[in-house]
N, C-alpha and C positions, 0 to 999 in steps of 0.2 A: 613756406615762404610768407614773410610778413608784409603787410601793406605798407607802401612808402608814402609818406606825406607829400602832398603837392606843394613844392616850395616857389613855384612860378607865381609871382605876385605877392608873395609873402617875404617879409623883411626879417629874416632870422640868419645870423652870421656866426662864425667862430673866429675869435681873435686869438691866435696862437703866437703870442709875442709877449713883450713887457706890458703889463696892465697900466703902469704910470704913463707910458707912451700914449696908450689909447685915451686915457683920462684927460691928457694935456690937449688932445686933439677935439674932444667933444665939448660943446657948449654946455657948461655946468647947469644952467637953468633948465635943460631938457633931460637930464640924466636922473634916473631912478635906479638906485643900487639894490639889487636882490642878492644878498649874501645867503646861500643855501646852508652854509655852516651855522650862521646866526639863527636861521629858521629852525635847523634840526636841534640846536642846543635849547631853544625855547619851547620845544614840543612838550606836552604835559606828561608824556611817559616815553619810555624807551623799550619797546618790545624787542624780544630776542628772536622772534619768528620773522623771516625775511619779508614775507607777504604782509604781514601786520606793519612792520616798519615801512615798507614801500607804500602802503595805502596812507599811513599817517603823514608822510613826508609829501606824497602827492596832494593830499588834501590841503596841507599848509601852502604848498606852492599855488594851488588853484585860488585859495583865499587871497594870498598876496597879489596875484596878478588881477583878481577882481577888484580888491580894495584899492589898488594903486592905480587903476585905469584913469587916464586923463579924460576930462570932460570937454565938451563943445568943441571937439576937433583940434584941441591943443596937442602938439607933437610931443612925443616922449621916446627916450632912448633907454630901454631897460638893460642895464649891465649886470650880467649874471655871474657871480663868482662862486667858488666851491663847487664847480661843475663836476669834480670827481664823485660826488655823491649821487649824481645822475647815473653815472656808469656803475658805481659800486652797488646800487640798489636796482639797477636795470630799470630805471623809471621810464615809462613811455613820455616821449617828448612832444606829443601832439598838443599838450596845453599851450606850450610856447608858440607853435605854429598857429594855433587858434587866436591867441592873443595879439600876434603881429599883424598889422595891416598898414594902410597907407599913412596913418598918423602915429603908429607905434612900431618901433624897431627893437629887435631883441639881439643882443650880442652875448653869446657864451664866451667866457674868458678862460683860457688855460695858459698860464705863464710858461713861456718856452723853457724856463729854468726847471720847471717840474718834469719835463720830458726829455731835456737834452743833458742827460747824465748817465754814466755807466757805474751801477752800484756794485763794483767789484772790489775785492774778492768776496764771493759768496759761496756757501756750500752747494754742491750740485743739486740738492733737493729743494733748494729755495729758488722760486721763479718769480722775477720782477719784470713787470711790463710797464715802463714808465710812460709809453704812448697809449696805454689803454683807453684813457679818457678822450684823448684826441680821436682815436679810431673809433670809438663809440659815437661820438658827436657827428664825425664825417660819415659814418654809415647812414645816419639819418639826413644829413645835408648834401652829401656828395663833396667833391673837393672845391668846386667852384666858389662857394661862399666862405672859404677859409682864407683868413688874411694872416699872413705871417711876415714879420720883419726881421 
């Protein structure tokens, strides 16, 4: 059994809907966009070993969260896209929980279009789990902080 992060008092949410709808509702001057796909593409190397790739990506996420921290109590909303990488590499999510506080909100974005499809017909030996990313994030969060439209 894995330890579950305490989400009480932490501001981490999962947006499982249209990302543009979210962006239209947020004050643009408070938003910091963390695109995990961009971070992964900018990494200095692409190790084939899962553990090495996980550590490299986790280090880049830590650095981004540290380098983009607002100063002097300024509020910030971190919108995280490319969340499929979190699930793909089974990254621990505690960095996001530690980064979130009363002035910093973290929202993982998983577009509903990525999970609401039926990839048929496929051969029986091919397994596709379109909801895997949402399930991975909800396992850390619980279902209460999930927002779907």
